[in-house]
Each structure stands twice: as structure tokens, then as C-alpha cells.
C-alpha positions as CSV (number, residue, x, y, z in Angstrom):
1,M,-14.0,4.9,-7.9
2,P,-11.0,5.3,-5.5
3,S,-7.5,4.6,-6.8
4,N,-3.9,5.2,-5.8
5,V,-0.5,5.0,-7.4
6,E,2.1,2.7,-6.0
7,I,5.8,3.5,-6.4
8,K,8.4,1.2,-4.9
9,A,12.1,2.2,-4.8
10,R,15.3,0.8,-3.5
11,V,17.4,3.0,-1.3
12,A,21.1,2.6,-0.4
13,N,20.8,4.2,3.0
14,R,17.5,3.7,4.8
15,D,18.2,6.1,7.6
16,A,19.1,8.9,5.2
17,A,15.8,8.3,3.2
18,A,13.8,8.3,6.5
19,N,15.4,11.7,7.4
20,I,14.4,13.1,4.1
21,I,10.8,11.9,4.5
22,R,10.7,13.3,8.1
23,R,11.7,16.8,6.7
24,M,8.9,16.6,4.1
25,V,6.0,15.9,6.5
26,L,4.8,18.0,9.4
27,E,4.4,15.1,11.8
28,E,5.8,11.7,11.5
29,P,3.1,9.2,10.5
30,E,3.0,5.9,12.4
31,L,1.2,3.1,10.8
32,H,1.1,-0.5,12.1
33,Q,-0.5,-2.9,9.6
34,T,-0.2,-6.4,8.3
35,D,-1.3,-7.4,4.8
36,T,-2.3,-10.9,4.0
37,F,-2.6,-11.6,0.2
38,F,-4.9,-14.2,-1.2
39,D,-4.9,-16.0,-4.6
40,A,-7.8,-14.5,-6.5
41,P,-8.4,-15.3,-10.2
42,A,-10.0,-12.0,-11.4
43,A,-8.1,-9.4,-9.3
44,R,-5.9,-9.0,-6.2
45,L,-7.3,-9.6,-2.8
46,K,-5.7,-8.7,0.5
47,L,-6.7,-8.5,4.2
48,R,-5.2,-5.4,5.8
49,E,-5.2,-5.7,9.6
50,F,-4.4,-2.6,11.7
51,G,-2.6,-2.3,15.0
52,D,-5.9,-1.2,16.7
53,G,-7.6,-4.5,15.8
54,S,-9.6,-3.2,12.9
55,A,-9.3,-4.6,9.4
56,D,-10.2,-4.0,5.7
57,L,-10.7,-6.5,3.0
58,I,-9.4,-4.9,-0.2
59,W,-10.1,-6.1,-3.7
60,Y,-8.3,-4.2,-6.5
61,R,-6.7,-4.4,-9.9
62,R,-3.1,-3.4,-10.7
63,S,-0.8,-4.3,-13.6
64,N,2.3,-6.4,-13.2
65,S,4.5,-3.9,-15.0
66,T,7.5,-2.1,-13.6
67,G,7.5,1.5,-12.6
68,P,4.6,3.5,-11.1
69,K,1.3,1.5,-11.1
70,E,-2.2,2.7,-10.6
71,S,-4.3,0.4,-8.3
72,V,-8.0,0.7,-8.8
73,S,-10.3,-0.4,-6.0
74,L,-13.2,-2.6,-7.1
75,P,-16.7,-2.2,-5.9
76,Q,-17.8,-4.5,-3.0
77,S,-20.8,-6.7,-3.6
């Protein structure tokens, strides 16, 4: 089952952080997306729309704790 780890961080200087990231990758990724979140009782549900017009409906579980959190994709039925 696919999963990912989400880490959110505050930075004092966004430009400096962006420069560090640019040095860490071979080519600068460009991602245009819009996430719309829905109230779902058993898990989290979001619609992720991409700049090219495609979209994914994503159903997953993730804890509400602070720090790194694993998100586990749920099977589609």
C-alpha cells in the first residue's frame, strides 16, 4: 500500500530556503496543483487538481500529531 511522510516546517527566510532546495536537486521541479479537502468521517479525502487539467481523488489516513506524519493511502473501491 503506498504511503508517504509529511514534514512541515517554518522558515525565517523563504528565498534562502528555496536556494538551498535548488542546490539539492538537479532540476527545479515545477508543480501546479490545487487541493480541495472534504469532510469525511473515516479518513481524509481530497481532490488534487493539476495545472494540466487532470485530477486525483485521494483518500488517506494520517494522525493529527505534531512532527513527521506518515500518510497511508487507502484502497479505492
